[in-house]
KOLNUNU-786678 format. One record per residue: chain; residue in three letters; x, y, z of N, C-alpha, C, CB in turn; residue number from 1. Coordinates in pm, 1 decimal. Glycine has a CB too. Layout:
A,ALA,X,Y,Z,X,Y,Z,X,Y,Z,X,Y,Z,NUM .
...
END
This chain:
A,MET,1283.8,-1045.7,-1635.2,1213.6,-968.5,-1695.8,1193.1,-957.8,-1799.0,1227.4,-895.6,-1679.2,1 .
A,LYS,1074.8,-1070.4,-1833.0,1019.0,-1095.1,-1967.4,913.9,-973.3,-2025.0,940.5,-1238.6,-1958.0,2 .
A,SER,839.6,-871.7,-1869.8,779.2,-823.8,-1932.4,745.2,-739.7,-1952.5,738.3,-847.4,-1937.0,3 .
A,GLY,892.6,-626.6,-1915.1,916.9,-495.1,-1898.3,922.8,-443.8,-1810.1,864.9,-436.3,-1939.2,4 .
A,VAL,976.4,-303.0,-1817.8,960.5,-207.2,-1731.1,867.0,-89.5,-1741.8,1067.5,-168.2,-1717.3,5 .
A,LEU,841.7,-54.2,-1686.9,703.0,40.5,-1594.0,756.8,129.2,-1547.6,617.6,-20.2,-1464.9,6 .
A,ALA,787.3,267.5,-1605.2,832.7,353.8,-1508.9,949.9,379.2,-1499.2,804.5,326.0,-1407.2,7 .
A,SER,1050.3,488.4,-1470.5,1183.3,535.2,-1474.9,1262.8,454.2,-1348.0,1183.3,705.9,-1461.6,8 .
A,PRO,1371.1,434.8,-1373.3,1421.4,398.6,-1265.4,1450.4,487.6,-1168.4,1510.7,340.1,-1288.7,9 .
A,ALA,1517.4,426.0,-1043.1,1574.9,508.5,-912.1,1672.5,429.5,-894.0,1485.7,529.7,-774.1,10 .
A,PHE,1762.6,526.8,-832.1,1937.9,408.5,-830.7,1922.8,477.7,-631.8,2183.3,507.2,-997.7,11 .
A,SER,1987.8,346.9,-580.1,2027.8,359.1,-448.8,2149.6,475.5,-403.8,2070.7,220.3,-417.2,12 .
A,ASP,2156.5,518.9,-310.4,2221.3,627.1,-267.2,2386.5,581.8,-335.3,2200.4,645.7,-84.6,13 .
A,ASP,2436.3,479.5,-327.2,2567.0,450.5,-322.2,2581.7,463.5,-504.7,2602.9,287.6,-233.1,14 .
A,GLY,2474.0,443.0,-561.9,2447.4,423.4,-698.4,2512.4,259.5,-762.8,2520.2,562.6,-774.0,15 .
A,SER,2544.0,154.3,-689.2,2543.5,42.0,-654.1,2403.0,-24.4,-734.7,2552.8,43.1,-498.8,16 .
A,THR,2250.9,-14.1,-737.2,2136.9,-58.9,-732.1,2064.0,29.0,-805.7,2094.9,-81.0,-612.0,17 .
A,VAL,2008.7,-36.9,-936.6,1900.2,32.5,-959.3,1796.2,-13.1,-950.4,1897.1,77.2,-1048.0,18 .
A,TYR,1677.4,30.7,-887.4,1511.7,-26.3,-864.4,1446.0,9.8,-993.7,1415.0,55.4,-724.7,19 .
A,ILE,1353.1,-79.6,-995.3,1259.3,-44.7,-1098.6,1158.9,-145.1,-1125.6,1326.3,-16.3,-1218.1,20 .
A,ASN,1060.9,-133.0,-1178.4,897.9,-144.5,-1126.5,868.0,-214.7,-1248.7,792.1,12.1,-1095.6,21 .
A,SER,837.6,-355.6,-1297.0,821.3,-435.6,-1407.5,649.7,-431.5,-1458.4,878.4,-589.0,-1362.4,22 .
A,ARG,595.1,-495.8,-1526.8,435.9,-470.0,-1610.6,369.2,-547.7,-1514.8,405.1,-534.8,-1792.1,23 .
A,ASP,432.7,-660.9,-1458.0,374.9,-776.1,-1407.4,381.7,-788.0,-1240.7,446.8,-893.2,-1477.3,24 .
A,GLY,404.3,-606.5,-1201.4,398.7,-629.1,-1081.3,491.5,-619.3,-984.8,364.8,-715.4,-1077.1,25 .
A,THR,580.1,-642.5,-1047.7,718.2,-679.9,-938.7,806.9,-601.7,-932.4,799.8,-794.8,-962.6,26 .
A,LEU,899.1,-516.3,-816.9,987.0,-440.9,-800.1,1088.2,-535.2,-805.7,975.5,-359.7,-694.8,27 .
A,TRP,1228.7,-462.4,-863.6,1368.0,-566.4,-906.5,1449.3,-447.7,-874.6,1392.9,-643.5,-1093.8,28 .
A,ALA,1561.0,-548.7,-789.4,1678.9,-416.5,-760.2,1782.9,-481.0,-827.6,1730.7,-370.7,-582.8,29 .
A,LEU,1817.7,-433.1,-906.3,1947.3,-511.5,-1027.5,2121.9,-393.9,-1024.4,1844.9,-493.9,-1266.5,30 .
A,ASN,2175.6,-478.5,-1022.7,2308.7,-446.0,-1046.8,2359.3,-295.9,-1116.5,2349.1,-555.7,-1129.7,31 .
A,ALA,2411.1,-233.2,-1048.5,2396.0,-92.5,-1169.0,2496.9,-113.2,-1237.1,2403.2,75.5,-1119.7,32 .
A,LYS,2615.8,-207.7,-1259.0,2711.7,-208.2,-1316.9,2721.9,-329.2,-1402.1,2801.3,-187.2,-1236.0,33 .
A,ASP,2589.9,-448.5,-1423.3,2612.2,-562.6,-1502.2,2451.9,-553.2,-1556.3,2671.3,-713.3,-1412.5,34 .
A,GLY,2355.2,-523.3,-1442.6,2198.3,-566.3,-1475.1,2144.8,-664.5,-1441.9,2165.0,-578.2,-1588.0,35 .
A,THR,2259.0,-730.0,-1410.2,2201.3,-865.7,-1291.7,2135.6,-835.7,-1225.8,2277.0,-935.8,-1198.0,36 .
A,PRO,2043.6,-914.5,-1169.0,1886.8,-942.8,-1081.0,1982.0,-931.1,-911.3,1780.2,-1169.3,-1127.8,37 .
A,LYS,1958.5,-865.8,-799.6,1974.5,-889.5,-682.7,1867.0,-915.4,-626.7,2031.7,-810.5,-629.2,38 .
A,TRP,1739.0,-908.4,-640.6,1688.5,-954.7,-567.1,1496.4,-889.0,-642.0,1771.5,-912.2,-413.5,39 .
A,SER,1409.6,-944.3,-622.3,1259.2,-905.2,-639.1,1169.3,-955.2,-552.8,1207.5,-940.2,-759.6,40 .
A,VAL,1049.9,-841.2,-542.3,952.9,-853.1,-473.4,816.6,-836.7,-570.0,971.3,-759.4,-363.3,41 .
A,PRO,754.6,-956.6,-506.1,644.0,-915.1,-622.4,546.2,-819.9,-514.4,543.6,-1078.9,-709.1,42 .
A,LEU,467.6,-721.6,-571.2,358.0,-624.7,-502.4,250.7,-644.9,-501.3,345.1,-516.3,-537.4,43 .
A,GLY,194.8,-737.9,-670.2,38.7,-747.9,-675.6,-49.3,-646.6,-690.5,-6.4,-797.5,-573.4,44 .
A,PHE,48.4,-555.1,-783.9,-20.1,-458.0,-843.2,105.9,-355.1,-919.7,-119.5,-384.5,-723.2,45 .
A,SER,93.9,-348.6,-1050.4,194.0,-271.3,-1122.5,191.3,-124.5,-1129.1,193.6,-311.7,-1246.7,46 .
A,PRO,312.1,-43.8,-1053.1,292.9,98.2,-1048.8,356.0,121.5,-1155.0,336.5,176.6,-934.2,47 .
A,GLN,285.8,240.7,-1231.5,301.1,320.7,-1279.9,402.9,449.0,-1300.9,228.3,323.6,-1260.1,48 .
A,THR,471.7,491.6,-1227.9,563.6,550.4,-1159.1,669.9,542.5,-1051.7,518.4,602.9,-1137.5,49 .
A,PRO,805.7,598.1,-1045.5,904.5,505.8,-1022.2,907.8,489.0,-854.3,1046.8,558.6,-1091.9,50 .
A,PRO,996.7,405.3,-798.0,952.3,368.8,-653.7,1065.1,540.3,-548.1,1032.8,133.2,-608.4,51 .
A,SER,1032.8,568.6,-478.7,1135.2,667.6,-403.4,1168.7,563.5,-317.4,1080.1,816.8,-325.7,52 .
A,VAL,1374.3,592.0,-334.4,1480.2,541.2,-229.5,1528.2,619.7,-144.0,1587.6,493.3,-278.9,53 .
A,SER,1524.4,566.4,-12.7,1573.7,669.1,69.0,1774.1,618.9,74.8,1465.9,660.9,246.5,54 .
A,PRO,1819.4,713.7,159.5,1985.8,699.5,130.4,2052.0,556.0,233.5,2077.3,880.3,191.8,55 .
A,GLY,1884.8,531.3,313.9,1907.4,430.5,348.4,1888.8,278.2,335.7,1892.3,457.8,406.0,56 .
A,GLY,1849.7,301.1,254.3,1769.9,138.2,175.9,1660.8,139.4,160.6,1768.4,2.3,243.9,57 .
A,LEU,1541.2,193.4,173.5,1401.0,200.9,240.7,1317.3,200.5,82.4,1373.3,367.4,360.4,58 .
A,VAL,1292.4,128.7,-7.8,1223.0,150.7,-126.9,1069.3,182.9,-131.8,1245.0,41.1,-198.5,59 .
A,VAL,993.7,245.6,-163.2,851.9,284.4,-89.0,838.5,278.1,-240.9,810.2,441.1,26.9,60 .
A,SER,691.6,157.2,-348.6,660.4,156.9,-441.0,612.7,308.6,-506.7,586.7,60.9,-430.2,61 .
A,GLY,598.0,286.9,-594.3,561.4,391.1,-705.8,427.2,399.9,-723.0,617.9,362.2,-839.4,62 .
A,GLY,338.2,497.2,-806.1,176.7,530.5,-749.5,112.4,466.2,-913.3,130.4,759.4,-701.7,63 .
A,GLY,-8.3,493.5,-890.4,-100.2,416.1,-1015.3,-214.6,419.0,-1003.9,-87.5,281.2,-1039.3,64 .
A,PRO,-294.6,382.5,-1107.6,-437.1,336.7,-1066.0,-487.0,244.2,-972.3,-488.4,294.9,-1156.5,65 .
A,ASP,-392.2,159.9,-931.7,-431.4,55.7,-881.7,-350.9,2.8,-767.4,-443.3,-24.4,-976.1,66 .
A,ALA,-230.2,110.8,-751.8,-106.0,88.9,-632.3,-128.4,122.1,-500.0,16.6,170.0,-657.2,67 .
A,LYS,-85.6,61.3,-442.8,-80.3,42.5,-283.5,5.7,145.7,-268.4,-26.4,-103.2,-213.8,68 .
A,LEU,60.6,149.3,-125.1,175.5,157.5,-65.3,234.8,67.5,4.9,174.1,237.1,-6.2,69 .
A,VAL,374.7,22.9,-49.8,457.6,-98.0,-7.8,571.7,7.0,9.2,480.6,-243.1,-124.1,70 .
A,ALA,634.8,-18.0,147.4,782.1,-32.0,165.3,859.4,-168.2,202.2,812.8,57.3,266.2,71 .
A,VAL,940.0,-147.2,83.9,1083.9,-254.5,98.2,1176.4,-233.5,125.0,1134.2,-312.2,16.4,72 .
A,ARG,1261.1,-303.1,225.7,1405.1,-263.1,270.4,1470.6,-351.8,167.7,1452.3,-295.6,441.0,73 .
A,ASP,1579.2,-275.3,103.1,1694.5,-355.7,94.0,1776.5,-407.8,146.0,1742.8,-333.9,57.3,74 .
A,ASN,1782.8,-548.7,139.8,1910.4,-619.9,276.3,2035.6,-660.4,197.2,1850.2,-796.9,374.7,75 .
A,GLY,2030.8,-604.5,127.6,2174.9,-666.4,73.9,2112.8,-790.5,-101.9,2265.8,-801.6,265.1,76 .
A,GLN,2102.0,-898.5,-18.7,2077.4,-962.0,-153.2,1929.0,-1042.9,-178.4,2197.7,-1067.0,-172.7,77 .
A,HIS,1806.2,-918.2,-89.6,1668.9,-973.6,-46.6,1614.7,-849.7,-57.8,1647.5,-1049.5,100.5,78 .
A,GLY,1474.9,-809.1,-70.5,1433.9,-745.5,-44.6,1334.6,-775.0,39.0,1428.8,-698.4,-119.0,79 .
A,ASP,1297.9,-703.1,148.0,1146.5,-735.1,249.0,1085.0,-615.0,255.4,1165.7,-787.6,420.3,80 .
A,VAL,954.0,-731.8,244.8,840.7,-581.0,280.6,818.0,-548.3,394.5,695.3,-583.5,240.9,81 .
A,LEU,858.9,-401.4,443.2,860.1,-375.4,595.0,664.8,-365.7,604.4,973.6,-193.1,646.5,82 .
A,TRP,587.1,-304.9,511.6,420.9,-269.9,563.3,411.2,-253.3,431.0,363.9,-127.7,678.3,83 .
A,ARG,246.2,-271.4,414.0,140.5,-249.8,308.6,47.9,-197.7,349.6,93.4,-347.9,246.8,84 .
A,ARG,4.4,-57.5,285.2,-91.3,-5.5,269.9,-206.9,-5.8,191.8,-59.5,57.4,268.3,85 .
A,ASP,-290.3,-103.5,227.1,-406.3,-152.3,112.7,-496.2,-36.9,153.1,-489.0,-329.6,129.5,86 .
A,ASP,-552.8,69.4,231.2,-616.0,124.4,249.3,-581.9,255.2,155.8,-626.7,115.9,369.2,87 .
A,VAL,-496.1,271.0,91.6,-498.3,401.6,-7.3,-429.5,362.6,-118.9,-429.5,538.0,48.8,88 .
A,ASN,-433.9,461.3,-170.0,-456.2,418.0,-361.8,-310.7,560.7,-394.3,-715.1,483.1,-471.3,89 .
A,PRO,-160.5,529.1,-370.1,-97.0,700.7,-422.5,-94.3,659.8,-572.9,100.6,765.4,-353.1,90 .
A,LEU,-98.0,804.9,-596.1,-86.5,808.3,-794.1,22.8,864.4,-807.0,-203.5,905.0,-901.2,91 .
A,CYS,120.8,845.6,-749.0,286.3,921.8,-802.5,330.0,874.7,-711.8,331.1,1091.6,-817.1,92 .
A,THR,505.1,873.3,-725.3,602.3,809.5,-612.6,561.5,962.2,-531.8,809.7,763.3,-663.6,93 .
A,PRO,564.7,825.4,-411.7,555.6,910.3,-247.7,771.6,972.0,-282.3,509.7,720.5,-25.8,94 .
A,SER,708.3,1107.5,-176.1,870.3,1126.1,-168.7,862.7,1135.7,9.3,947.6,1299.8,-270.7,95 .
A,GLN,1011.0,1071.9,-35.7,1073.4,1040.4,125.6,1113.8,1187.8,178.5,1235.1,924.0,127.7,96 .
A,ALA,1103.8,1253.1,325.1,1195.3,1362.1,356.3,1254.7,1323.3,469.7,1136.0,1494.6,371.2,97 .
A,GLY,1380.2,1258.7,480.6,1439.2,1170.7,572.8,1362.9,1077.0,616.1,1485.9,1227.2,673.2,98 .
A,PRO,1428.1,1003.3,764.3,1378.5,869.8,783.4,1215.0,895.9,903.1,1534.8,763.5,864.3,99 .
A,ASP,1160.4,1041.6,864.4,1073.3,1028.3,963.2,941.9,1051.7,901.0,1103.5,1115.3,1075.0,100 .
A,ILE,913.8,1080.0,809.5,805.3,1143.3,718.0,862.6,1116.8,545.1,790.7,1333.5,763.9,101 .
A,GLY,719.3,1104.4,503.7,699.4,1100.5,358.2,544.7,1178.8,347.1,705.1,926.0,294.2,102 .
A,TYR,548.6,1174.8,187.8,434.4,1210.3,133.3,392.8,1136.3,6.6,441.8,1341.5,113.0,103 .
A,SER,245.3,1127.4,-1.7,202.5,1074.1,-146.0,44.3,1170.5,-163.6,177.1,863.0,-145.2,104 .
A,VAL,78.8,1182.4,-263.2,-66.8,1209.3,-312.5,-175.0,1105.1,-376.3,-51.0,1303.9,-411.4,105 .
A,ILE,-300.5,1065.8,-295.1,-355.3,959.6,-310.7,-448.4,1006.3,-325.4,-349.3,870.4,-239.0,106 .
A,ARG,-610.0,899.4,-420.0,-734.7,913.5,-447.5,-770.6,967.9,-291.4,-807.7,773.0,-511.0,107 .
A,SER,-854.4,1030.6,-305.5,-975.8,1074.7,-168.7,-1098.7,1078.2,-244.7,-955.9,1249.6,-78.9,108 .
A,GLY,-1190.7,969.9,-160.8,-1278.3,959.6,-272.2,-1325.7,915.5,-393.9,-1281.1,1008.9,-289.4,109 .
A,ASP,-1437.6,945.6,-487.0,-1457.2,914.7,-590.1,-1345.7,932.4,-660.9,-1552.1,962.6,-628.4,110 .
A,LYS,-1366.8,1090.9,-658.7,-1226.8,1167.4,-786.4,-1161.7,1295.0,-689.5,-1320.5,1269.2,-986.5,111 .
A,GLY,-1176.2,1270.9,-552.0,-1086.1,1348.2,-532.5,-925.6,1366.0,-482.4,-1142.2,1390.6,-485.7,112 .
A,LEU,-840.5,1446.0,-477.3,-728.9,1394.6,-446.2,-648.5,1447.1,-293.7,-653.7,1421.6,-569.3,113 .
A,ALA,-576.9,1447.0,-204.6,-518.4,1449.8,-128.2,-345.5,1423.1,-100.9,-591.0,1398.3,-87.7,114 .
A,LEU,-299.5,1510.1,6.9,-175.0,1490.3,-12.3,-195.9,1391.5,121.5,-66.5,1627.2,-21.3,115 .
A,LEU,-128.0,1266.7,144.2,-80.9,1168.4,209.0,44.4,1224.4,323.2,-35.1,1066.2,96.8,116 .
A,VAL,19.6,1256.0,448.6,177.9,1270.8,519.3,179.0,1117.0,612.7,195.8,1448.1,650.8,117 .
A,PHE,295.9,1053.2,578.4,296.9,899.4,689.1,423.5,910.6,696.6,242.9,724.4,634.3,118 .
A,ARG,472.3,824.2,822.5,579.4,774.3,853.8,653.7,654.2,789.1,559.3,757.0,960.1,119 .
A,PRO,765.7,697.5,691.6,854.1,591.8,598.2,890.7,474.9,687.4,1003.1,660.8,534.5,120 .
A,GLY,904.7,461.7,803.9,941.4,328.8,864.2,822.0,218.3,920.5,1031.6,367.2,984.2,121 .
A,ASP,698.2,298.0,926.5,600.9,183.2,965.4,495.5,257.6,863.8,551.5,159.4,1155.1,122 .
A,GLY,479.0,341.7,809.2,327.0,308.1,716.0,236.3,417.7,744.9,235.9,154.9,762.2,123 .
A,HIS,274.6,494.7,867.6,171.2,502.5,946.2,128.3,652.0,867.8,207.7,492.9,1121.5,124 .
A,THR,-43.2,676.7,901.4,-78.8,817.1,869.8,-46.3,913.9,1010.9,-249.8,821.2,822.2,125 .
A,VAL,45.3,1033.3,945.8,70.2,1122.3,990.6,-35.7,1219.5,1056.5,132.8,1157.5,911.3,126 .
A,ASN,-77.7,1265.2,893.9,-188.5,1332.6,810.2,-259.2,1366.3,701.0,-186.8,1388.7,815.8,127 .
A,THR,-330.4,1373.2,661.6,-410.0,1428.5,521.6,-457.1,1548.6,462.3,-508.7,1384.1,514.7,128 .
A,TYR,-415.1,1558.4,370.2,-435.2,1737.7,349.3,-544.0,1756.7,238.9,-274.7,1828.8,285.7,129 .
A,ALA,-640.4,1767.9,241.6,-734.6,1737.9,91.8,-676.4,1858.9,10.6,-939.4,1751.0,107.0,130 .
A,LEU,-658.2,1842.1,-155.6,-636.0,1918.0,-261.5,-784.7,1973.6,-295.2,-562.4,1835.1,-376.4,131 .
A,PRO,-775.2,2078.8,-282.3,-928.2,2151.2,-352.5,-972.8,2139.5,-480.8,-932.2,2294.9,-352.2,132 .
A,GLN,-1034.4,2113.0,-510.7,-1093.4,2145.4,-656.1,-962.2,2048.0,-758.8,-1095.9,2363.0,-691.8,133 .
A,ALA,-908.1,1952.4,-721.8,-798.2,1935.3,-777.1,-837.9,1864.1,-959.9,-709.7,1834.1,-660.2,134 .
A,THR,-767.4,1854.0,-1012.9,-826.3,1789.5,-1117.5,-748.4,1759.4,-1248.3,-932.7,1861.5,-1145.8,135 .
A,GLY,-713.9,1669.5,-1305.6,-635.4,1571.2,-1379.0,-566.1,1470.9,-1261.5,-518.1,1653.1,-1478.2,136 .
A,TRP,-398.1,1435.1,-1322.3,-361.1,1381.7,-1284.1,-218.0,1414.9,-1202.2,-384.6,1319.3,-1358.3,137 .
A,PRO,-196.3,1371.7,-1100.1,-87.3,1424.1,-958.4,76.6,1416.7,-1019.2,-101.6,1283.8,-790.4,138 .
A,VAL,139.5,1455.9,-1062.8,263.6,1477.4,-1164.2,411.2,1441.8,-1093.5,266.4,1647.1,-1215.7,139 .
A,GLY,357.0,1475.4,-898.9,493.8,1503.5,-817.2,502.9,1491.4,-724.1,545.7,1595.9,-810.0,140 .
A,ILE,588.5,1535.3,-654.6,625.0,1567.9,-521.9,679.2,1617.7,-502.4,651.2,1521.7,-457.2,141 .
A,SER,754.8,1731.8,-427.9,901.6,1804.3,-410.7,911.1,1914.7,-304.7,946.2,1875.4,-548.5,142 .
A,VAL,1012.7,1887.0,-220.3,1011.4,1882.3,-67.3,1169.3,1935.7,-42.7,973.5,1710.0,2.4,143 .
A,ALA,1137.2,2083.6,1.9,1239.1,2174.0,38.1,1322.3,2135.5,134.4,1193.2,2285.8,73.4,144 .
A,THR,1441.2,2171.1,136.3,1505.6,2157.0,237.9,1450.7,2219.2,382.6,1620.7,2202.2,198.6,145 .
A,ASP,1408.4,2324.5,399.0,1307.1,2382.5,516.2,1171.0,2266.3,558.3,1229.5,2546.3,445.4,146 .
A,ARG,1143.0,2162.9,461.8,1089.2,2060.4,435.5,920.1,2092.9,421.8,1136.9,1962.9,539.2,147 .
A,ARG,939.1,2222.4,314.4,793.9,2263.7,300.8,766.3,2138.8,150.4,772.4,2479.8,262.0,148 .
A,VAL,663.2,2175.5,121.2,603.5,2063.6,-12.5,562.0,2152.0,-90.6,472.3,1947.0,11.7,149 .
A,VAL,514.1,2095.5,-219.8,477.2,2138.0,-339.6,449.2,1989.7,-391.6,587.9,2234.0,-418.4,150 .
A,THR,322.4,2002.4,-478.9,245.3,1878.3,-535.9,186.1,2003.8,-636.9,118.9,1765.7,-414.5,151 .
A,ALA,171.0,1934.8,-810.9,131.1,1962.7,-883.2,24.7,1870.3,-939.1,214.0,1996.7,-932.8,152 .
A,THR,-95.6,1921.1,-1058.1,-126.3,1830.4,-1110.0,-147.5,1841.5,-1268.4,-219.3,1794.9,-1040.6,153 .
A,SER,-123.0,1756.2,-1335.8,-115.5,1759.9,-1498.3,-203.9,1852.8,-1576.8,-149.6,1624.7,-1554.1,154 .
A,ASP,-284.9,1916.9,-1486.1,-403.5,2018.8,-1482.1,-348.7,2150.8,-1468.8,-505.2,1994.8,-1363.2,155 .
A,GLY,-203.9,2170.3,-1399.0,-206.4,2325.8,-1422.2,-219.6,2327.2,-1282.2,-327.7,2409.6,-1523.0,156 .
A,GLN,-273.1,2255.1,-1150.7,-268.9,2362.1,-1029.8,-157.4,2270.4,-955.3,-438.0,2395.7,-929.6,157 .
A,VAL,-110.1,2443.1,-834.3,19.7,2405.1,-778.9,-58.0,2422.7,-658.0,167.8,2490.5,-808.9,158 .
A,TYR,10.8,2327.5,-539.1,-28.4,2279.3,-408.3,60.8,2296.5,-315.9,-59.8,2153.6,-405.0,159 .
A,GLY,78.8,2403.3,-239.4,178.0,2407.9,-122.2,153.4,2384.8,1.5,228.4,2511.3,-109.8,160 .
A,PHE,233.6,2348.3,99.3,218.1,2326.3,249.3,338.1,2351.9,306.2,174.1,2189.8,290.7,161 .
A,ASP,296.6,2423.9,471.6,401.1,2442.6,513.6,469.4,2287.9,581.8,378.3,2561.6,602.2,162 .
A,PRO,591.2,2270.9,660.1,648.2,2150.5,704.0,551.6,2092.5,778.8,770.4,2163.2,775.6,163 .
A,ALA,512.2,1968.3,771.7,456.6,1836.9,858.3,521.9,1843.2,974.6,482.1,1688.1,796.7,164 .
END
């Protein structure tokens, strides 16, 4: 990984694997004990935020200005791209709220932002909710145990949503 890391790492559910995005547009899975590569998958863009990892090993790529929404299944010795959404631009780390629902703040139009609700298993859109008058950069998404969703922007705006 000569190009360097871009964004924080994320652990697998059992702590045995670390997932990172490199500056050359590659998602890496590393052995958490010694840092040796397990596998890598070229994404074709450089996510500037960490990936999202489900307990079952579904890794959804991070976000950034040129990012796409991509899901990779960790199959131990290799990662398999399950689906790719080139039609949306995720701007922060997607959040997975179980196997059936995921969230990402995406670019909407030229300057707008929206909360995308998607199915992690196949990437299909469930719904999209505008973030009215959003300014700044999305800084993340949090999902409560009752599936309420909160997202915020770097300009201090906070948006809350009831379960999808």
